[in-house]
LOMARBA-355895 format. One record per residue (C-alpha): residue number from 1; residue in three letters; x, y, z. Coordinates in nm, 4 decimals. Each point is the difference from the previous one (the first is absolute). Layout:
! residues N
num  residuo  xx  yy  zz
NUM  ALA  X  Y  Z
...
END
This chain:
! residues 318
num  residuo  xx  yy  zz
1  MET  5.4257  5.4275  -1.8211
2  GLN  -0.2532  -0.1051  0.2619
3  THR  -0.0019  -0.3449  0.1548
4  ASN  -0.2953  -0.1644  0.1712
5  VAL  0.1362  -0.1767  0.3080
6  HIS  -0.2081  -0.2599  0.1834
7  PHE  0.0357  0.0000  0.3778
8  PRO  -0.1315  -0.3094  0.1785
9  THR  -0.2775  0.0388  0.2564
10  ASP  -0.0863  -0.2406  0.2806
11  LEU  -0.2694  -0.1479  -0.2301
12  ASN  0.2641  -0.0833  -0.2630
13  LEU  0.2417  -0.1311  0.2601
14  LEU  -0.2636  -0.2252  0.1573
15  TRP  -0.0643  -0.1585  -0.3399
16  ASP  0.3769  -0.0449  -0.0523
17  ALA  0.0290  -0.1739  0.3366
18  LEU  -0.3041  -0.2215  -0.0661
19  ARG  0.1195  -0.1127  -0.3429
20  LYS  0.3483  -0.0795  0.1343
21  CYS  -0.1603  -0.2067  0.2775
22  LEU  -0.2083  -0.1873  -0.2566
23  ASP  0.3131  -0.0626  -0.2081
24  ALA  0.1757  -0.1347  0.3105
25  VAL  -0.2939  -0.2292  0.0831
26  LYS  0.0049  -0.1368  -0.3543
27  ILE  0.3698  -0.0859  0.0340
28  ILE  -0.0543  -0.1550  0.3436
29  GLN  -0.2894  -0.2037  -0.1379
30  SER  0.2235  -0.1393  -0.2767
31  GLN  0.2736  -0.0921  0.2496
32  ASP  -0.2129  -0.1296  0.2865
33  ASN  -0.2907  -0.2330  -0.0764
34  GLY  -0.1235  0.0384  0.3584
35  VAL  -0.1206  0.3573  -0.0631
36  LYS  -0.3701  -0.0158  -0.0830
37  GLY  -0.2822  0.2454  -0.0652
38  TRP  0.1554  0.2019  -0.2830
39  ARG  -0.1302  -0.1932  -0.3016
40  LYS  -0.1714  0.3097  -0.1477
41  ILE  0.2897  0.2382  0.0568
42  LYS  -0.0103  0.1252  -0.3610
43  GLU  -0.3663  0.1049  0.0285
44  LEU  0.0682  0.1511  0.3424
45  ARG  0.2767  0.2153  -0.1464
46  LYS  -0.2364  0.1279  -0.2718
47  GLN  -0.2651  0.0806  0.2613
48  VAL  0.2452  0.1991  0.2159
49  LYS  0.1385  0.1869  -0.3005
50  SER  -0.3496  0.0877  -0.1211
51  GLN  -0.0967  0.1340  0.3438
52  TYR  0.3225  0.1998  0.0231
53  ARG  -0.0624  0.1657  -0.3382
54  SER  -0.3616  0.0735  0.0860
55  THR  0.0975  0.1526  0.3351
56  SER  0.2725  0.2125  -0.1591
57  GLN  -0.2505  0.1368  -0.2514
58  GLN  -0.2448  0.0863  0.2774
59  VAL  0.2608  0.1590  0.2279
60  PHE  0.1776  0.2117  -0.2615
61  LYS  -0.2752  0.0700  -0.2528
62  GLY  -0.3294  -0.0773  0.1719
63  LYS  -0.2201  0.2857  0.1226
64  ASN  -0.2416  -0.1966  0.2185
65  ILE  0.1415  -0.0238  0.3537
66  GLU  -0.2205  -0.2935  0.0979
67  ASN  0.1129  -0.2055  -0.3011
68  LYS  0.3611  0.0876  0.0767
69  ILE  -0.0288  -0.1150  0.3638
70  ALA  -0.1847  -0.3180  -0.1004
71  SER  0.2654  -0.0861  -0.2582
72  VAL  0.2848  0.0527  0.2486
73  LYS  -0.1763  -0.2162  0.2584
74  ALA  -0.0448  -0.2793  -0.2573
75  TYR  0.3680  0.0207  -0.0946
76  LEU  0.1098  -0.0108  0.3633
77  GLU  -0.2325  -0.2912  0.0764
78  ILE  0.1589  -0.2115  -0.2744
79  ALA  0.3462  0.1061  0.1188
80  ARG  -0.0768  -0.0897  0.3637
81  GLN  -0.1267  -0.3451  -0.0975
82  LEU  0.3122  -0.0660  -0.2051
83  HIS  0.2247  0.1409  0.2734
84  LYS  -0.1404  -0.2586  0.2413
85  ARG  0.0283  -0.2816  -0.2543
86  PHE  0.3610  0.0926  -0.0764
87  SER  0.0757  -0.0036  0.3744
88  ASP  -0.1450  -0.3512  0.0283
89  VAL  0.2264  -0.1454  -0.2702
90  LYS  0.2531  -0.2312  0.1631
91  SER  0.2883  -0.1501  -0.1927
92  GLY  0.3655  -0.0885  0.0342
93  VAL  0.1051  0.1340  -0.3402
94  ASP  0.2068  0.3181  -0.0322
95  SER  -0.2770  0.1891  -0.1828
96  ILE  -0.1987  0.0223  0.3248
97  LEU  0.2377  0.2793  0.1104
98  THR  -0.0853  0.1967  -0.3148
99  LEU  -0.3707  -0.0504  0.0723
100  GLN  0.0396  0.1197  0.3593
101  HIS  0.2023  0.3020  -0.1136
102  TYR  -0.2591  0.1258  -0.2482
103  ASN  -0.2919  -0.0978  0.2257
104  SER  0.1354  0.2377  0.2656
105  TYR  -0.0392  0.2789  -0.2588
106  VAL  -0.3579  -0.1148  -0.0675
107  GLY  -0.0863  0.0533  0.3674
108  LYS  0.1786  0.3357  0.0049
109  PHE  -0.1832  0.1407  -0.3049
110  ILE  -0.3390  -0.1320  0.1142
111  ASP  0.0458  0.1986  0.3208
112  GLN  0.1171  0.3150  -0.1806
113  ILE  -0.2807  -0.0018  -0.2595
114  ASP  -0.2586  -0.0526  0.2731
115  ARG  0.1385  0.2890  0.2052
116  ARG  0.0572  0.2353  -0.2940
117  ILE  -0.3187  -0.0471  -0.2041
118  LEU  -0.2604  -0.1451  0.2362
119  GLN  0.1026  0.1792  0.3211
120  GLY  0.1375  0.3179  -0.1592
121  GLN  0.3308  -0.0125  0.1873
122  ALA  0.3321  0.1364  -0.1290
123  ILE  0.2771  -0.2570  -0.0293
124  ALA  0.3306  0.1138  0.1505
125  SER  0.2848  0.0203  -0.2512
126  GLU  0.2184  -0.2393  0.2011
127  GLU  -0.2698  -0.2691  -0.0348
128  LYS  -0.0278  0.0293  -0.3765
129  VAL  0.1598  -0.2458  -0.2410
130  TYR  0.0395  0.0978  -0.3664
131  SER  0.1229  -0.3325  -0.1364
132  ILE  -0.0296  -0.3530  0.1357
133  PHE  0.2918  -0.1041  -0.2223
134  GLU  0.2310  0.2896  0.0971
135  PRO  -0.1182  0.0933  0.3528
136  HIS  0.2806  0.2563  0.0427
137  THR  -0.1702  0.2225  -0.2616
138  GLU  -0.0855  0.3497  0.1276
139  TRP  -0.2393  0.2745  -0.1107
140  LEU  0.2208  0.2909  -0.1105
141  ASN  -0.1363  0.3540  -0.0336
142  LYS  0.2248  0.1682  -0.2550
143  GLY  -0.1296  0.3542  0.0365
144  LYS  -0.0421  0.0281  -0.3758
145  SER  -0.3079  0.0271  -0.2208
146  ASN  0.0597  -0.3020  -0.2235
147  PRO  0.0459  -0.2505  0.1442
148  SER  -0.0657  0.1308  0.3503
149  VAL  0.0299  -0.3458  0.1573
150  GLU  0.2156  -0.3064  -0.0664
151  LEU  0.0344  -0.3426  0.1588
152  GLY  0.3449  -0.1206  0.0970
153  LEU  0.2848  0.1170  0.2237
154  ASN  0.1897  0.3274  0.0096
155  VAL  0.3687  -0.0025  -0.0908
156  LEU  0.2328  0.2646  0.1431
157  ILE  0.2850  0.0881  -0.2383
158  THR  0.2994  0.2331  0.0327
159  THR  0.1815  0.1225  -0.3122
160  ASP  0.3268  0.1899  -0.0392
161  GLN  0.0973  0.2876  -0.2314
162  ASN  0.0542  -0.2505  -0.2841
163  HIS  -0.3567  -0.1385  0.0447
164  LEU  0.1330  -0.3353  0.1227
165  ILE  -0.2053  -0.1680  0.2729
166  VAL  0.2373  -0.0277  0.2962
167  ASP  -0.2547  -0.1270  0.2538
168  TYR  -0.3464  -0.1575  -0.0085
169  LYS  -0.2388  -0.1606  0.2463
170  VAL  -0.3374  -0.1749  -0.0359
171  LEU  -0.2320  0.1501  0.2631
172  GLU  -0.2456  -0.2307  0.1771
173  LYS  -0.2629  0.1951  0.1958
174  GLN  0.2585  0.2667  0.0794
175  GLN  -0.0376  0.3787  0.0070
176  ASP  0.2370  0.2285  -0.1902
177  VAL  0.0788  0.2022  0.3124
178  LEU  0.1571  -0.3099  0.1630
179  GLN  0.2415  -0.0640  -0.2872
180  ILE  0.2513  0.2822  0.0442
181  GLU  0.2014  -0.1437  0.2904
182  PRO  0.0544  -0.3488  -0.1549
183  LEU  0.0648  0.1640  -0.3397
184  CYS  0.2702  0.2246  0.1493
185  LYS  0.1634  -0.3042  0.1620
186  ARG  0.0118  -0.1788  -0.3360
187  LEU  0.1365  0.3093  -0.1798
188  LYS  0.2616  0.0551  0.2736
189  LYS  0.1204  -0.3562  -0.0500
190  LEU  -0.0044  0.0400  -0.3801
191  TYR  0.1853  0.3340  0.0015
192  SER  0.2236  -0.0651  0.2985
193  GLY  0.2356  0.2914  0.0662
194  THR  -0.1751  0.2250  -0.2541
195  LYS  -0.2369  0.2867  0.0744
196  ILE  -0.2948  0.0042  -0.2388
197  LYS  -0.0327  0.3433  -0.1606
198  SER  -0.3814  0.0066  -0.0252
199  HIS  -0.3049  -0.2216  0.0450
200  SER  -0.3597  0.0851  -0.0880
201  VAL  -0.3144  -0.1790  0.1205
202  ASP  -0.3782  0.0589  -0.0156
203  LYS  -0.2141  0.1627  0.2688
204  GLY  -0.1242  -0.3425  0.1102
205  PHE  0.3403  -0.0683  0.1581
206  TYR  0.0075  0.3174  0.2090
207  SER  0.0392  0.0095  0.3750
208  LYS  0.2285  0.2123  0.2137
209  ASN  0.1894  -0.3075  0.1159
210  ASN  0.0391  -0.1296  -0.3581
211  LYS  0.1479  0.3299  -0.1132
212  GLU  0.2500  0.0019  0.2871
213  ILE  0.1028  -0.3599  -0.0762
214  MET  0.0542  0.0739  -0.3693
215  GLU  0.1971  0.3197  0.0722
216  THR  0.2665  -0.2095  0.1793
217  LEU  0.0664  -0.1809  -0.3293
218  VAL  -0.0940  0.2505  -0.2722
219  GLU  0.1365  0.3499  -0.0625
220  ASN  -0.3176  0.1452  -0.1574
221  VAL  -0.3251  -0.1658  0.1122
222  VAL  -0.3132  0.0763  -0.2011
223  MET  -0.2930  -0.1284  0.2049
224  PRO  -0.3042  0.2276  -0.0521
225  LYS  -0.2043  0.0459  0.3142
226  LYS  -0.3675  -0.0892  0.0179
227  GLY  -0.2343  0.2823  0.0979
228  LYS  0.0800  0.3606  0.0873
229  LEU  0.3607  0.1233  0.0019
230  ASN  0.1537  0.2335  0.2552
231  LYS  0.2229  0.2880  -0.1152
232  LEU  0.3253  -0.1992  0.0165
233  GLU  -0.1493  -0.2992  -0.1837
234  ALA  -0.1525  0.2261  -0.2661
235  LEU  0.3402  0.1636  -0.0474
236  GLN  0.1722  -0.3400  -0.0332
237  GLU  -0.2547  -0.1426  -0.2453
238  GLY  0.0026  0.3237  -0.1999
239  SER  0.3773  -0.0032  -0.0492
240  LYS  0.1468  -0.0435  -0.3462
241  GLU  0.1939  -0.3149  0.0970
242  PHE  -0.3080  -0.1654  0.1558
243  LYS  -0.2121  0.0692  -0.3091
244  LYS  0.2732  -0.1227  -0.2344
245  ILE  0.0365  -0.3332  0.1805
246  ARG  -0.3771  -0.0383  0.0400
247  ASN  -0.0553  0.0608  -0.3729
248  ALA  0.2619  -0.2632  -0.0795
249  HIS  -0.2029  -0.2424  0.2138
250  SER  -0.2642  -0.0141  -0.2747
251  ALA  0.2449  -0.2120  -0.2026
252  VAL  -0.0810  -0.2929  0.2295
253  GLU  -0.3492  -0.0124  -0.1567
254  SER  0.1549  -0.0780  -0.3387
255  ASN  0.2266  -0.2542  0.1733
256  ILE  -0.3080  -0.1697  0.1475
257  ASN  -0.1742  0.0034  -0.3388
258  MET  0.3082  -0.1531  -0.1628
259  LEU  0.0196  -0.2603  0.2778
260  GLU  -0.3618  -0.0977  -0.0686
261  HIS  0.0933  -0.0492  -0.3663
262  HIS  0.2712  -0.2407  0.1125
263  GLY  -0.2537  -0.2472  0.1362
264  LEU  -0.1127  0.1555  0.3270
265  ASN  -0.3454  0.1090  -0.1169
266  ARG  -0.1439  -0.3465  0.0663
267  CYS  0.1634  -0.2923  0.1808
268  PRO  -0.0681  -0.3474  -0.1516
269  ASP  0.1870  -0.1850  0.2779
270  LYS  -0.1880  -0.1661  0.2854
271  GLY  0.0338  0.0756  0.3693
272  LEU  0.1660  0.2797  0.1938
273  ASN  0.3502  -0.1408  -0.0496
274  GLY  -0.0676  -0.0258  -0.3728
275  LEU  -0.1112  0.3632  -0.0077
276  LYS  0.3125  0.1180  0.1842
277  ARG  0.2208  -0.2002  -0.2352
278  TYR  -0.1809  0.1459  -0.2998
279  VAL  0.0470  0.3552  0.1333
280  GLY  0.3731  -0.0668  0.0397
281  LEU  0.0295  -0.1299  -0.3563
282  SER  -0.1928  0.3019  -0.1324
283  VAL  0.2353  0.2363  0.1843
284  LEU  0.2974  -0.1902  -0.1461
285  ALA  -0.1461  0.0243  -0.3538
286  TYR  -0.0639  0.3712  0.0493
287  ASN  0.3556  0.0679  0.1214
288  LEU  0.1512  -0.1997  -0.2874
289  HIS  -0.2058  0.2083  -0.2428
290  ILE  0.1204  0.3254  0.1583
291  ILE  0.3650  -0.1156  -0.0073
292  GLY  -0.0458  -0.1062  -0.3629
293  ASN  -0.1389  0.3429  -0.0890
294  HIS  0.3006  0.1701  0.1630
295  LEU  0.2453  -0.2258  -0.1875
296  ILE  -0.1776  0.0656  -0.3310
297  ALA  0.0023  0.3755  0.0632
298  LYS  0.3717  -0.0173  0.0866
299  GLU  0.0761  -0.1939  -0.3178
300  ARG  -0.2025  0.2430  -0.2132
301  LEU  0.1899  0.2950  0.1482
302  LYS  0.3281  -0.1773  -0.0750
303  GLN  -0.1046  -0.0616  -0.3599
304  LYS  -0.1192  0.3600  -0.0335
305  LYS  0.3392  0.1323  0.1150
306  LYS  0.1784  -0.2305  -0.2459
307  LEU  -0.2237  0.1250  -0.2817
308  GLN  0.0606  0.3638  0.0957
309  LYS  0.3771  -0.0622  0.0076
310  LEU  -0.0156  -0.1642  -0.3433
311  GLU  -0.2006  0.2932  -0.1388
312  ARG  0.2601  0.2471  0.1295
313  LEU  0.2821  -0.1996  -0.1644
314  LEU  -0.1879  -0.0074  -0.3305
315  MET  -0.0600  0.3740  0.0166
316  ARG  0.3737  0.0623  0.0590
317  ALA  0.0934  -0.2330  -0.2895
318  ALA  -0.2382  0.1878  -0.2311
END
């Protein structure tokens, strides 16, 4: 099954910021009679929305470069005028903070659209924002064909031989290669006094230092090296034990898929703390399901043995 996923651009995000500012002004206007100059706010909203849609059509589907540039300039001109008007709104009501918050995004996206489309500059990834409502959202390259990209945060999970998740962490702008040392500290605390028999990770976690750190805790470390192998490394990664543990690592993909089916595919909670709480609850639901499956399998085996015993007794009686 193929899914069409919509990823917001700076044009979309500018419209989101503008409409939230207009909503905030409307609330302020209803709470503070001293705020003037916004009598036609409904018509203004329609005008901005119409220009946004027209500009989007020109940018993504239009073939005439001059029309595209003209449409973007018109969109930015309206946005700049509103950005200034929003900045001039003065009020003592609480909604003014909401207006200032979203107006800061208006200024940010005006600058980025101008630089990206009109000046032809590339916007650095650290400057980009993918959601004004969930600013912690990151652009994740999955390395797969469909979907190749997702919006959200990566979650690092560690499972045991029974497929139970024994450790998890929500990663915020963190590289995989930096996770091994803190992960080993958490596992050492969790399995205090016990040597872990084996641990397998992806190539993205590899570094010489990471491998040495993990070998102090784990008996058999499976950490495939990036790039060309020397003779010793080729011998190690070609061993029967290494291949066996590495092949078993593929089970984590089914664990991840199952975890997604326990609510982690899309987070409905708001804010970063809400997301982390939701991840924790999804992990809990997943583990309860796994434990339940083991208990059911144990009970079925018990019933099967009872049935086999009864059959043997009947055969003897016959």
